[in-house]
N, C-alpha and C positions, 0 to 999 in steps of 0.2 A: 293755910296752904291751898285748900280747895277753892278759896275765894280767888287767889291769884291764877290758878290753873284752869278753873272752870267758869266761875261767875264773872270775873273781870273781863276776860275775852268775850263772853256772851254779851255783857252789857255794852261793850264797845261796838261789836258787830251789829247788835240790835239797833243801837242809836244811829250807826252809819247807814243801815238798811232803810230805816224809816226816814232819815234825813234825805237820802238819795231819792227815794220814791216821791216824797212830797216836793222836794226841790225841783225835780224834773217836771212834775205836774205844774207847779207854779211858774216855772221858766217858760212853759208853753203859753200860759196866759199872758205873761210879761212880753214875750216876743211878738205875739199876735196883736196885743194892745198897742205896742209901739208901731207895728206895721200899719195898723188901722188909724194911726194919728191920734190915739187917745193919750191923755196925760196920766202917766203912772206916777203917783205921788211917792210911793215907797216900794222898793223890792228888797225884802229882808231874808237873810239866811238864818234859820233857827227862830226861836221865839223870845220876846223880851224877858228880862231887861237887856237893853243895848249894851254892847261892850265896844263897838266901833261903828262909825257911820261917816259917809262922805256924800255930798251932793254933787251930781253931775247933770247939768241941764235942769230939767224940771223934776228929776227923780232923785230921791234920797236912797242910797244903797247902804244897807246896814248888816252887821254881823251881830247876832244876839246870843245870849248865854246858853239857852236850852237848844242843843243841836239836833233837834228831831223834826226837821222840815224847813218850811219857809212860807212866805206869804207875799201877795201882791195887792197893793192898795191902789185902785183905779178911780180917778175922779168921777163922781156921779154914778158909781155902781150901786151904792146903797142909800144914796140921798139925792135930792133934787139939785140940779145945777143948770145955770144958763150958758155955761161954756160950750163952745163948739167941740172942745176936746173931751167933753164928758162922755162916759160910756153910754148913758141913756139917750144921748142926742145923736148917736151915730146910727147908720143904716142897720136894718135887721141883718143883712149879710155880714157886716163887720162885727156885730155883736155875736152872731152865731160862730164866726171864726174864732173869736176870743174864747168863747165857752168850750168849744170842742178841742181847742189847741192843747189844753191840759191833758185830756185823755189821749190824744195823738202822741204827745210826748212820753206818756207812760208806755205806749207801744214801741216808740223809738228806743226807749231804755231797754225794753225786752229784746229788741232786735240787736242792740249793741252787746247785751249780755250773751245772747245766743251766738253771735259772732265769736265772742271770747270762748264759748263752749267748744265750737268747732276748731278754732285755732289753738286751743289748749289740748287738742286730741282727746276730747271727752265725748261720750255718747250723747246723742240728742235727747231732749226732754220728753218728746212725744213719740217720735218715730223710732224705728230700729236703725242701727248704724248701717245695715245693708241697704236701706232705702236710698242712701246717698253714696253708695259704693265704698263705704268705710271698711277698712281692714283692721281688725283688732290685733295688736301685738301680742303674740303668744306669751303667756306667763305674766302679763301685766295686771290682770284682774284676779279675782278670787274671793274667798270668804275668810275674813279675819276673825279668829276666835277670841271673844272678849270675856265670856264667862262660861263656866262648866257646872252643870247641875250635879248634885250628889246622886250616887247610884245610877248614873246615866250611862248610855251606850258609849258615849265619848270617853268618860272617865275609865270605864272598864278596858278601853282599847288604847289608853295612854295618849289621848289627844289632849294637848295642853293649851292653856291660855297663851296667846301670842302666836300660835300656829297660823299659817296661811294655807288654806286648802285651795290648790290651784287646778286640781282635776278630780272629778268624781265619775267613776264608771265610764271613762273615756271622754267625758264632757270637759273640755278645757275652759278655764276662766268661768267656772259655774256661778249661777245666781242662787239666791235663797230658794227659788221655785225648783231649780234643778236638784238641789239637795233634798228637798221634801219629796219630789217625784221619785228619785232614785231609791230613797229609803222605803217608800210605799211600794214601789215596783218589785223590790227584792226582799219582801217580808219572808222570813225563814230561809233566806238565801245569803249571798255574800256580795259586798260592794267594795271595789278597789278605790282607795283614797290616795292621792298624791299630795304630800304636805311639804311646805317649806318651813323649816324651823331654824331660825338664824340663817347661817350660810349653808345648812345641810338640807338636802332633799330626801324625804322619807316616803316609802310606799307601804301602805297598810291595807291588808285584806280584812275587812270588818264583817263579822257574822251578825247580821241584822236581827235574827231571831224574831220574837213577837213584838219587839219595840217599834212603835210607830214614828219615833223621833230620835234624833241624835242626842239631844239634851244639851244644847249649847246656846249661848247668846252670841249673835253674829253681827258684824259690821261688814257690809259688802263693799269691797274695793272695786271701783270702776276701772275697767281696762282702758288702755290707751288705744285710741282709734285714729287711723291716718286717712285723710281725705285729700282729694285733688284741691290744693290750696286756692287755685284761681277760681274754683267753682263755689268756694265757701260763702261769698256774699249772697249768691242766689240761694244756696242751701239754707242759709240763715233766714232769708226772707220767707221761704216756703215753710220752714219750721215755725217761725213766728206766727204765720197765718194759721197753721194747724193748732198751735198752742192757744191762740185767741179763740178759735172755734170750739176747741175742747173745753176750755174753762167757761166760755159763755154758755155752752149746753149744760154744764154742771150747775151753773148758777140758776139757769132757767128751771132745771129739775128741782133745785132747792126751793125756789120761789113758789113753784107749783105745790110742793109738799107743804110749805108754810101756809099758803092760802087755804089749802084743803083741810089740813089738820090743825092749824093754828099753833103748832109747836115748832120751836127752833131746833133743828137736828143737832145731835151731839157732835157732828163733824165740824160745826161752825165754831170758830175760835175767836176770842177777843185778844186784847194786847197781852194778857198773861199767857194764854195758850200759844200765841205766836212767839213769845219770848222762850217758852219751853221748847218749841220746835227749833228755834234759833240755837239754843244750847246744844241740841243733838247735832244740828248741822255743823256747828263749829267743831265739835269733837270728831265728826266724820271727815271734815276737811273742806278745802276750797271749792271743789266741784259741787258739793251739797249746798254750800252757802250761795253759790251762783244760781243753782236751780231754784232755791228758795226765793232769791231776788226776782227771778223771771216770773214765778207763780204769783208773788205778791204784787208786782207792778202791773201785770195783766189783770189781776183781780181788782186792783184799785181803779184801773181805767174803765173796766166794764161796769163795776158798781157805781162809779161816778156818773155814768151816762144813763142810769136808770131814771125814769120819769118820776122822781120823788122830790118834794120840796127840800131846799138846802143843798141838793146835789146839782151837778152841772146839767143833768138830764131834766131836772125840775125847772131850771132856768130856760131850757129849750122849749118846754111846754108853754111858758109865758110868751116866748117869741112867736110860737105857732098861734097862740090865742090872739096876739097882737096882729099877726098877718091876716087872720080870718076876720077879726072885728074891724080892721082898718084903723085902729087907734090903740094907744098904749093903755095897759092896765095901770091904775094909780100906783105910784111908787110906794106909798105907805102900805097899800094892800099887799103888794108883792113881797115887801120886806117882812110884813107880819106873818104871811104864810110860810116864808122861808124860815123865819125864827121858830115857828111851831114845828116845822119839819126837823130843824136842827135839834130842838128839845127832845123830840121823839127818838132821834138817832142817838143822842147822848144817853137817854134812859135805856135804850136797847143795848148799847155798849156796856153800860154799868151792869145790867142784868147778866149779859154773857160773860163779863169779866168776873162777876161774883161766882158764876158757875165754874169758870176756869179755876178760880182759887180753891173752891171746894173740891174739885176733881183732882187738881195737881197737888 
């Protein structure tokens, strides 16, 4: 039963998330290559083996069995070609556009997801709702009690699993931080809790005593926020920019720490860790899955533009070198360097994945 209720939905959402992230990225490369007059030999959804394909013009469109992404095969991208439609024979500007288009599409996906956040009356991912004039519907948020510890303050005061705390000490639609602060502020004092239990609203005055915590496992339910609908496209653009800057700064801090200490921080997750977070997001609901999608697609875009072989940023470095030298670097040399970079990335992913398995 747990497989059907927890693991199967997580597997489906995880595959859809990865598929959407990579498909949007590759769609960017595909559209830019077509615009630049390059020959796209194949544009595939998922990874082989093929289950369906159809040729239209010069391009083979395929649907493949493993639904976790997609790929674009451009003529002359990884091999020599005399064709005028080959990637390597196009101008530096055209090639640059094709390389960065994947990253830009990841940011476009983030923008679309953030639009959905606003139009679904959800709080923004970085800013506060008030920053965009949002008004929270009273009683729509709160703290859902998932577990209760033995001998806890909650158990002694008849707080039950399934209760929704919608007000604490006068704070409506409280957050986890609000709960912690109120308990700490009223040590040896009282705090008034308003709780929804089924269809019944209950008010409890809890004597905090010496206990520093309530002793519950909590899922925070996001309140419904109403915005001026016609301003949402601009709000979403502003929030996307803030999210990109915030995540970029976090990645730079991580890289600085990695270079200085030579240790991958515990916060860095591989596929197994992301699967674990997806499982939690699925249980928490649509809003959390949407936020996870936003974080992942922006991370993918920023990481891909880093100047490392095998990544889009590494390819930009070769374009810069070509511009400075006035001639191309030998195709075989570039491919070999990218292959080495890809091998290093695979090893890093395996190591992080192993750590995730041990940890989880």
